KENU-535733 format. One record per residue: residue in one letter; z, y, x of N, C-alpha, C, CB in turn. Coordinates in steps of 0.1 Angstrom, whole numbers, padded with zeros to 4 digits, always signed. Glycine has a CB too. Layout:
N
aZYXZYXZYXZYX;...
***
This chain:
149
m-0301-0044+0005-0304-0034+0018-0315-0041+0024-0291-0030+0030;n-0325-0036+0025-0337-0044+0033-0334-0045+0048-0352-0036+0033;p-0331-0057+0052-0331-0058+0067-0343-0056+0077-0326-0071+0069;t-0353-0055+0070-0363-0048+0080-0363-0034+0082-0377-0052+0077;v-0360-0027+0070-0359-0014+0072-0346-0007+0078-0363-0008+0060;y-0335-0012+0074-0321-0008+0078-0317-0020+0088-0309-0007+0063;n-0322-0019+0100-0322-0028+0110-0313-0025+0125-0336-0030+0113;t-0307-0012+0122-0300-0006+0133-0286+0000+0128-0309+0005+0139;d-0277+0001+0136-0264+0007+0132-0266+0021+0124-0253+0009+0144;v-0272+0029+0132-0276+0043+0126-0281+0043+0112-0286+0050+0135;r-0290+0033+0109-0298+0032+0097-0286+0026+0085-0312+0022+0099;q-0282+0017+0089-0271+0011+0081-0260+0022+0075-0263+0001+0092;i-0254+0029+0085-0246+0039+0085-0249+0050+0075-0245+0045+0098;g-0262+0053+0079-0270+0065+0071-0273+0062+0058-0283+0071+0077;l-0275+0051+0054-0276+0045+0042-0263+0044+0033-0280+0033+0046;a-0254+0039+0039-0240+0039+0035-0235+0054+0030-0232+0033+0047;l-0236+0062+0039-0233+0076+0037-0242+0084+0025-0237+0082+0050;a-0254+0078+0026-0262+0087+0014-0258+0083+0002-0278+0084+0013;y-0249+0071-0003-0243+0069-0014-0230+0076-0016-0243+0056-0015;m-0225+0081-0007-0211+0088-0008-0214+0104-0012-0201+0086+0008;n-0216+0105-0022-0222+0119-0027-0210+0125-0038-0240+0116-0036;e-0201+0119-0044-0192+0123-0051-0177+0122-0047-0193+0118-0060;g-0169+0130-0052-0152+0128-0050-0150+0127-0036-0146+0113-0057;t-0139+0119-0032-0134+0117-0020-0143+0112-0010-0123+0108-0022;t-0151+0104-0014-0159+0097-0006-0169+0108+0002-0168+0086-0016;s-0173+0117-0008-0182+0126-0003-0176+0135+0007-0188+0134-0015;t-0163+0139+0007-0155+0145+0015-0154+0138+0030-0143+0146+0008;w-0153+0125+0027-0152+0117+0040-0165+0117+0047-0148+0101+0037;a-0176+0115+0041-0189+0113+0045-0191+0126+0053-0199+0110+0033;q-0189+0139+0049-0190+0150+0054-0183+0152+0066-0188+0159+0046;t-0172+0147+0066-0163+0148+0078-0172+0137+0090-0146+0141+0073;f-0175+0127+0085-0182+0117+0095-0193+0124+0100-0186+0104+0087;y-0200+0131+0092-0213+0138+0098-0210+0148+0107-0222+0145+0088;q-0200+0154+0106-0196+0167+0113-0191+0161+0126-0183+0176+0104;d-0183+0150+0126-0178+0143+0139-0192+0137+0146-0166+0130+0135;a-0204+0133+0138-0214+0124+0146-0221+0134+0151-0223+0113+0138;f-0223+0146+0144-0232+0159+0149-0225+0166+0159-0236+0168+0139;g-0213+0165+0161-0204+0174+0171-0209+0170+0185-0187+0170+0169;s-0216+0159+0188-0223+0157+0203-0236+0157+0202-0220+0144+0209;n-0239+0157+0215-0255+0157+0215-0260+0148+0226-0261+0172+0216;p-0268+0138+0221-0271+0134+0208-0261+0130+0198-0279+0126+0209;p-0261+0133+0185-0253+0126+0176-0248+0112+0178-0259+0127+0165;k-0235+0108+0178-0231+0095+0178-0224+0089+0166-0223+0095+0188;f-0234+0081+0159-0228+0074+0147-0221+0062+0151-0239+0070+0135;g-0221+0056+0163-0212+0045+0165-0220+0030+0159-0197+0048+0156;k-0211+0022+0159-0215+0009+0154-0210+0007+0140-0211-0001+0163;w-0221-0002+0133-0215-0004+0120-0201-0010+0117-0224-0012+0114;d-0197-0021+0125-0184-0024+0123-0175-0015+0124-0180-0033+0131;n-0173-0007+0136-0165+0007+0136-0166+0016+0124-0170+0016+0148;f-0177+0018+0118-0178+0026+0107-0171+0019+0095-0192+0030+0105;e-0174+0006+0092-0170-0001+0084-0152+0000+0081-0176-0013+0088;k-0146-0005+0094-0133-0003+0096-0128+0010+0092-0131-0005+0108;a-0133+0021+0098-0127+0034+0095-0130+0038+0079-0134+0044+0106;f-0140+0033+0073-0140+0034+0059-0128+0026+0051-0153+0029+0054;k-0125+0014+0053-0117+0006+0049-0104+0011+0050-0119-0007+0055;e-0101+0015+0062-0088+0023+0068-0086+0036+0059-0091+0028+0085;a-0097+0044+0054-0093+0055+0048-0093+0053+0033-0102+0065+0051;f-0097+0043+0028-0098+0041+0013-0089+0029+0008-0113+0038+0009;s-0085+0020+0017-0075+0010+0013-0061+0015+0016-0078-0004+0019;s-0054+0008+0006-0039+0010+0008-0032+0002+0019-0033+0007-0005;p-0022+0006+0026-0016-0001+0037-0006-0011+0029-0009+0011+0048;d-0003-0009+0017+0005-0019+0011-0003-0024-0003+0020-0012+0007;q-0011-0032+0001-0019-0036-0014-0010-0047-0020-0037-0043-0012;a-0004-0053-0013+0008-0062-0024+0017-0057-0030+0017-0070-0018;g+0023-0047-0024+0032-0036-0031+0025-0032-0044+0035-0021-0022;e+0014-0025-0042+0007-0018-0053+0006-0027-0062-0005-0013-0050;a+0000-0041-0058-0005-0052-0069+0005-0053-0076-0011-0065-0064;l+0018-0054-0069+0031-0060-0078+0036-0047-0090+0046-0064-0065;s+0032-0036-0085+0037-0024-0093+0028-0024-0104+0036-0010-0085;k+0015-0028-0103+0006-0028-0114+0008-0040-0124-0009-0028-0109;l+0013-0052-0118+0016-0064-0125+0027-0060-0136+0021-0075-0114;r+0038-0054-0129+0049-0050-0136+0044-0041-0151+0058-0041-0126;e+0034-0035-0149+0029-0024-0159+0019-0030-0168+0022-0012-0152;l+0015-0040-0163+0001-0048-0169+0007-0053-0182-0007-0063-0157;k-0002-0051-0193+0003-0055-0208-0011-0060-0215+0010-0042-0217;q-0010-0069-0221-0023-0076-0226-0027-0064-0241-0018-0096-0232;g-0016-0059-0248-0020-0051-0259-0027-0056-0268-0025-0042-0256;s-0037-0050-0275-0047-0053-0284-0061-0056-0278-0047-0043-0294;g-0061-0057-0263-0073-0060-0258-0076-0075-0255-0073-0053-0247;p-0087-0080-0252-0089-0094-0253-0082-0101-0242-0103-0098-0253;l-0077-0113-0244-0068-0121-0235-0077-0122-0222-0064-0137-0242;v-0089-0126-0223-0097-0129-0211-0097-0115-0203-0112-0135-0215;k-0098-0106-0206-0095-0093-0198-0080-0091-0190-0097-0080-0209;y-0072-0096-0200-0059-0096-0193-0056-0106-0182-0050-0099-0203;i-0062-0117-0185-0063-0130-0173-0069-0125-0161-0073-0143-0177;s-0079-0120-0162-0089-0117-0153-0083-0105-0145-0103-0113-0159;t-0075-0094-0150-0068-0083-0143-0055-0089-0135-0063-0071-0153;f-0049-0100-0144-0038-0104-0138-0040-0113-0125-0031-0112-0148;k-0051-0122-0127-0055-0130-0117-0058-0121-0104-0066-0138-0121;a-0066-0110-0107-0067-0103-0095-0059-0097-0088-0073-0096-0096;l-0048-0091-0095-0037-0086-0089-0028-0096-0084-0031-0077-0098;v-0026-0109-0088-0019-0120-0082-0025-0121-0070-0019-0132-0089;s-0038-0120-0069-0043-0124-0055-0040-0114-0046-0059-0127-0056;q-0041-0101-0050-0036-0090-0039-0022-0092-0036-0038-0075-0044;a-0016-0096-0045+0001-0098-0043+0004-0111-0034+0009-0099-0058;s-0006-0119-0033-0003-0132-0029+0008-0140-0033-0001-0131-0018;i+0008-0141-0047+0017-0148-0053+0011-0162-0056+0022-0140-0064;k+0016-0173-0054+0011-0187-0057+0020-0195-0066+0009-0194-0044;e+0032-0192-0065+0042-0205-0071+0041-0204-0087+0061-0202-0066;s+0038-0214-0094+0035-0214-0108+0048-0210-0116+0030-0227-0111;v+0062-0212-0111+0070-0206-0118+0070-0192-0119+0080-0209-0115;v+0067-0186-0108+0067-0171-0107+0055-0165-0114+0066-0168-0093;l+0043-0172-0113+0032-0168-0119+0033-0168-0135+0021-0177-0113;i+0041-0178-0141+0041-0180-0156+0052-0169-0160+0046-0197-0162;e+0061-0166-0153+0070-0156-0157+0063-0141-0158+0083-0157-0147;w+0057-0138-0146+0050-0126-0146+0038-0125-0159+0043-0124-0131;f+0032-0133-0159+0020-0137-0169+0026-0135-0183+0013-0154-0166;c+0039-0141-0187+0044-0137-0200+0052-0124-0203+0053-0148-0203;q+0054-0117-0191+0059-0104-0194+0049-0095-0199+0065-0097-0183;g+0038-0097-0196+0025-0089-0203+0018-0095-0215+0015-0088-0194;l+0021-0104-0217+0013-0113-0227+0019-0110-0241+0014-0131-0223;n+0012-0109-0251+0015-0105-0264+0026-0116-0267+0002-0106-0275;y+0036-0109-0274+0048-0119-0278+0046-0129-0287+0059-0113-0284;g+0038-0130-0295+0035-0138-0305+0028-0150-0298+0027-0132-0315;l+0018-0148-0288+0014-0159-0278+0024-0164-0271+0004-0154-0269;v+0035-0157-0264+0040-0163-0257+0053-0172-0265+0043-0153-0246;t+0056-0167-0276+0064-0177-0286+0057-0190-0289+0068-0172-0298;s+0043-0188-0293+0035-0199-0295+0037-0210-0284+0022-0196-0297;i+0033-0208-0272+0034-0213-0261+0046-0221-0259+0032-0204-0251;y+0057-0213-0261+0072-0221-0258+0073-0226-0271+0088-0210-0253;h+0069-0225-0281+0071-0235-0291+0064-0250-0292+0069-0228-0304;m+0054-0250-0282+0046-0262-0280+0055-0273-0275+0035-0261-0270;e+0052-0286-0281+0059-0298-0278+0061-0300-0261+0051-0311-0284;n+0049-0297-0254+0051-0298-0239+0044-0285-0233+0043-0313-0233;v+0055-0276-0230+0051-0263-0225+0046-0267-0210+0063-0251-0225;p+0033-0262-0207+0029-0262-0194+0037-0256-0183+0017-0256-0193;t+0039-0264-0170+0046-0258-0161+0037-0256-0149+0058-0265-0159;d+0023-0257-0150+0015-0254-0140+0009-0243-0146+0006-0265-0136;f+0007-0231-0136+0001-0220-0141-0012-0219-0147+0001-0212-0133;d-0021-0225-0142-0033-0229-0147-0035-0235-0160-0038-0236-0139;k-0025-0246-0163-0025-0252-0175-0018-0242-0186-0018-0267-0174;f-0010-0234-0181-0004-0225-0190-0012-0213-0195+0008-0220-0185;v-0024-0210-0185-0032-0201-0189-0043-0207-0198-0037-0195-0177;t-0046-0219-0198-0053-0227-0208-0049-0228-0220-0054-0238-0205;a-0035-0232-0220-0027-0233-0234-0028-0216-0240-0008-0239-0230;a-0026-0208-0233-0025-0195-0240-0039-0191-0245-0019-0183-0229;m-0051-0195-0239-0064-0193-0244-0068-0200-0254-0071-0194-0235;k-0063-0213-0256-0067-0222-0268-0059-0215-0279-0063-0241-0266;l-0044-0211-0279-0038-0208-0290-0044-0194-0292-0022-0209-0289;d-0049-0184-0282-0055-0172-0287-0069-0174-0295-0057-0164-0277;a-0077-0186-0292-0088-0188-0297-0087-0193-0311-0094-0197-0288;n-0076-0200-0313-0072-0205-0326-0067-0193-0335-0061-0216-0324;w-0061-0184-0330-0056-0171-0338-0067-0164-0340-0045-0162-0332;q-0077-0163-0331-0089-0153-0335-0096-0160-0345-0100-0150-0322;q-0100-0171-0344-0107-0180-0356-0101-0178-0368-0107-0196-0353;g-0085-0181-0368-0080-0181-0381-0080-0165-0386-0065-0187-0381;a-0080-0157-0378-0079-0143-0382-0093-0137-0389-0076-0135-0368;s-0106-0145-0385-0115-0141-0390-0121-0148-0403-0123-0141-0381;h-0111-0156-0409-0113-0163-0421-0108-0156-0432-0108-0176-0421;
***
């Protein structure tokens, strides 16, 4: 956003509303416009209030609970391990899980069985989550390289 052009709350709100032209955001924007133009002169309010109202309308009141539900369903499947890891870490962040033991348990639940087995057959099974993920990535890379030969 160009700060010299969009230098007022009304202009910033107007720009944001201009991008809300599909789906539920479009409906939300139309309602916002109707409320703003319901008074004379129109009242768009402050950017901070607009942003707060938008977040309240489109974010879950229980993000941690939703993240845990998604973690229960998350599976690596045939997709790349990197994608599984990035999705897993994003959900873990939303769920505010920090303990390595818990993270490893959840991580293994969705990880491909062969990879989990390979990690647990290692001489020194990592107990730190980041080291566990690194071990999974190394084993997966080795498997990928072996499969290409």
